[in-house]
C-alpha positions in Angstrom: 2.5 -2.7 0.3 1.5 -2.3 -3.5 4.4 -1.1 -5.8 4.3 2.5 -6.7 2.9 3.5 -10.1 5.2 6.2 -11.2 4.2 7.7 -14.7 6.9 7.8 -17.2 7.0 10.6 -19.8 8.3 9.7 -23.2 11.5 11.4 -24.1 11.0 13.9 -27.0 14.5 13.1 -28.3 14.6 11.0 -31.7 17.1 8.8 -30.2 15.9 6.1 -28.1 17.6 5.9 -24.6 19.9 2.9 -23.7 18.5 -0.3 -22.6 18.6 0.0 -18.6 21.0 -2.4 -16.8 20.0 -4.2 -13.7 20.1 -2.5 -11.2 19.5 0.4 -13.7 22.2 3.7 -13.2 21.0 7.0 -14.1 24.5 7.3 -15.0 23.9 5.3 -18.3 22.0 8.4 -19.7 23.2 11.5 -21.5 22.6 13.8 -18.4 23.3 17.0 -20.5 19.9 18.6 -21.6 20.1 22.3 -22.8 16.3 22.4 -22.5 16.3 22.2 -18.4 16.5 25.6 -16.9 17.1 24.9 -13.2 15.9 27.5 -10.6 18.7 29.8 -9.5 20.5 29.0 -6.3 22.8 25.9 -6.0 20.5 23.9 -3.7 17.4 24.7 -5.7 19.4 23.7 -9.0 20.1 20.3 -7.5 16.4 19.7 -6.8 15.1 21.3 -10.1 17.8 19.1 -12.2 16.5 15.8 -10.3 12.9 16.7 -10.6 13.5 17.6 -14.4 14.8 14.0 -15.0 12.1 12.5 -13.2 9.4 14.6 -15.0 11.0 13.5 -18.4 11.0 9.8 -17.4 14.9 9.5 -17.1 14.8 8.5 -13.5 12.4 6.0 -12.1 12.0 4.0 -8.8 15.1 2.0 -8.4 17.5 4.2 -10.2 20.8 5.1 -8.9 21.9 8.7 -9.2 25.5 9.5 -10.5 28.1 10.2 -8.1 28.3 13.6 -6.3 31.4 14.7 -8.7 29.5 13.9 -11.8 26.2 15.7 -10.6 28.3 18.5 -9.5 29.9 18.7 -13.1 26.7 18.2 -14.8 24.6 20.8 -13.0 27.5 23.4 -12.4 27.5 23.5 -8.6 29.9 22.6 -6.1 29.8 19.2 -4.3 28.7 20.5 -1.1 25.7 22.1 -3.1 25.1 18.9 -4.3 25.2 17.2 -0.9 22.8 19.7 0.4 20.2 19.3 -2.5 20.3 15.4 -1.9 19.6 16.1 1.9 16.5 18.1 0.7 15.6 15.6 -1.6 15.8 13.0 1.0 13.8 14.8 3.4 11.1 15.0 0.9 11.3 11.1 0.5 12.5 11.4 -3.3 15.9 9.8 -2.8 17.4 7.4 -0.4 21.1 6.8 0.4 22.5 3.5 0.6 26.0 3.3 2.5 28.7 2.3 0.2 26.5 1.9 -2.8 25.1 5.5 -3.7 22.1 7.5 -3.8 18.8 6.0 -5.4 15.1 6.7 -6.1 13.2 4.6 -3.7 11.7 1.4 -5.4 8.3 0.8 -4.1 5.4 3.0 -2.8 5.9 6.6 -2.4 6.8 8.0 1.2 6.8 11.5 2.7 9.4 12.3 5.4 7.8 13.7 8.6 10.3 16.4 9.3 8.2 19.2 7.5 4.9 18.2 9.4 7.1 17.8 12.5 8.3 21.6 12.1 4.7 22.7 11.6 3.6 20.9 14.7 6.3 22.6 16.5 5.3 26.0 14.9 1.6 25.8 15.2 1.4 23.6 18.4 -0.7 20.6 16.7 -3.0 19.5 19.4 -3.9 15.9 20.5 -7.4 16.4 19.1 -6.0 17.8 15.8 -4.0 14.5 15.4 -6.8 12.1 16.1 -9.1 14.0 13.9 -6.6 13.7 11.0 -6.1 10.2 11.5 -9.8 9.5 11.9 -10.3 11.4 8.4 -7.5 9.3 6.7 -7.5 5.9 8.4 -11.3 5.3 8.5 -11.8 5.5 4.8 -8.4 3.4 4.1 -9.9 0.7 6.4 -12.9 0.5 4.2 -10.8 0.4 1.0 -8.5 -2.0 2.5 -11.6 -4.5 3.2 -12.1 -4.2 -0.8 -8.8 -4.3 -2.2 -6.3 -6.4 0.5 -4.5 -9.0 -1.0 -3.6 -12.3 0.8 0.0 -10.9 1.5 -1.5 -7.7 3.0 -4.0 -9.9 5.2 -1.0 -11.8 6.1 1.0 -8.8 7.4 -1.9 -7.5 9.3 -2.5 -10.9 11.1 1.2 -10.7 12.2 1.1 -7.2 13.4 -2.1 -8.1 15.5 -0.3 -11.3 16.9 2.5 -9.0 17.8 0.0 -6.5 19.8 -1.1 -9.3 21.7 2.4 -10.9 22.4 3.6 -7.6 23.7 0.9 -6.2 26.0 3.3 -6.2 29.0 5.7 -4.0 26.8 4.3 -0.7 25.8 7.1 0.5 23.5 7.1 -2.9 21.4 3.4 -2.8 21.5 3.5 0.9 19.9 5.7 -0.4 16.9 3.2 -3.2 16.1 0.2 -0.4 16.4 2.1 1.7 14.0 2.9 -1.0 11.7 -0.6 -2.1 11.7 -2.2 1.3 10.7 0.7 1.7 8.1 -0.3 -2.1 6.7 -4.0 -1.0 6.6 -3.0 2.2 4.4 -0.7 0.0 2.1 -4.0 -2.4 1.7 -6.0 0.3 0.6 -3.9 0.5 -2.6 -4.0 4.1 -2.8 -0.2 5.4 -3.0 -1.4 9.0 -1.9 -3.3 7.7 1.1 -0.4 5.3 2.0 2.0 8.2 1.8 0.1 10.5 4.2 -0.8 8.0 6.7 2.8 7.0 6.8 3.9 10.6 7.4 1.5 11.3 10.0 2.2 7.9 11.8 6.0 9.1 11.9 5.0 12.0 13.7 2.4 10.2 16.0 5.2 7.6 16.8 7.7 10.4 17.9 5.1 12.0 20.4 3.3 8.9 21.4 6.4 7.1 22.6 6.8 9.7 25.3 3.6 8.6 27.1 3.5 4.9 26.1 4.9 3.6 29.1 2.2 5.4 31.0 -0.5 2.9 29.4 -2.3 0.6 31.6 -2.7 -3.2 31.1 -6.3 -2.8 30.5 -5.9 0.1 27.6 -3.2 -2.3 25.8 -5.5 -5.2 25.9 -8.6 -3.0 24.8 -6.4 -1.6 21.8 -5.2 -5.1 20.8 -8.8 -6.5 20.6 -9.9 -3.1 18.4 -7.1 -3.9 16.1 -8.3 -7.5 15.8 -11.6 -6.3 15.2 -10.3 -4.2 12.3 -8.5 -7.0 10.9 -11.3 -9.3 11.0 -13.6 -7.1 9.2 -10.9 -6.5 6.6 -10.6 -10.1 6.1 -14.2 -10.6 5.7 -14.4 -7.9 2.9 -16.8 -6.0 5.3 -16.1 -2.4 4.2 -18.6 -0.7 6.5 -17.7 -2.7 9.4 -14.0 -2.0 8.9 -14.8 1.8 8.9 -16.7 1.6 11.9 -14.0 -0.4 13.7 -11.4 2.0 12.7 -13.3 5.0 13.8 -14.2 3.4 17.3 -10.6 2.4 17.8 -9.2 5.9 17.2 -11.8 7.4 19.3 -10.9 5.1 22.0 -7.2 5.6 21.5 -7.6 9.3 21.8 -9.3 8.9 25.3 -6.7 6.6 26.6 -3.9 8.7 25.4 -5.6 11.8 27.1 -5.7 9.7 30.3 -2.0 9.0 30.0 -1.1 12.7 29.2 -2.8 13.4 32.6 -0.6 10.8 34.7 2.6 12.3 36.2 5.7 11.3 34.8 8.1 9.5 37.1 9.4 11.7 39.8 6.9 14.4 38.7 3.4 15.5 39.9 0.4 15.2 37.7 0.1 18.1 35.1 -2.5 20.6 35.7 -5.2 20.9 33.2 -5.5 23.6 30.9 -8.5 26.0 30.1 -8.4 25.9 26.5 -9.9 23.2 24.4 -7.3 20.4 24.6 -4.2 22.3 23.9 -1.8 19.5 24.8 0.7 19.0 22.1 0.4 15.8 19.9 
């Protein structure tokens, strides 16, 4: 995955910021800034405070945030409020906690947490067709961009995931992991951080729902899926953007049909599901 490009806003202060250490800690800065006016509400204040530092270029990927006690003092809220604010930021993919080390701005490509999308799926009943339609919109073009932009490292990652697919055709759950990793790797190879973040978010939701039915996949379905992934990889390696788009679109259409068959199969110890009258109202 290519490194994230996070724009840095020059400070308006006449005093230059101290030179960063390695790893750079945000605690090295003067955190007080009277021009910041965080939103009212303790959790919102924490989120707004961190957002302000990012907007002003004082926090960048790889930086460590101050300890909870220091943040609480700087923002003027309680430590539980700081904790709640950091949890909210973590759900957005803005910060990541490292056990025993602290809270950091993730160093690398941006990512979006799948929790908000998962809540929307539960509230609005995203269907199987909704999911695959969204994936075709995102991933077909991502495959074309990957064919134009993939580096040798991206190609090596894709080849490794294809090998993992073929090696795990008798293990649907591990097959699914390599499947998800392959699609994320294609999005990474597209060198567009927004596309990468969106595909990652949708893939996380897809994985959570797909693993419920993965064990019902037939050996023929997994073999066909592995072959389709190989075709996508070969088109990307050949720098054939049109072929990569076609292969990705065909793969997702095929995968949609196969998963519909899995959804219709009975779970162990249960009868087959009755078809519904509405157009594909099965949850993703």
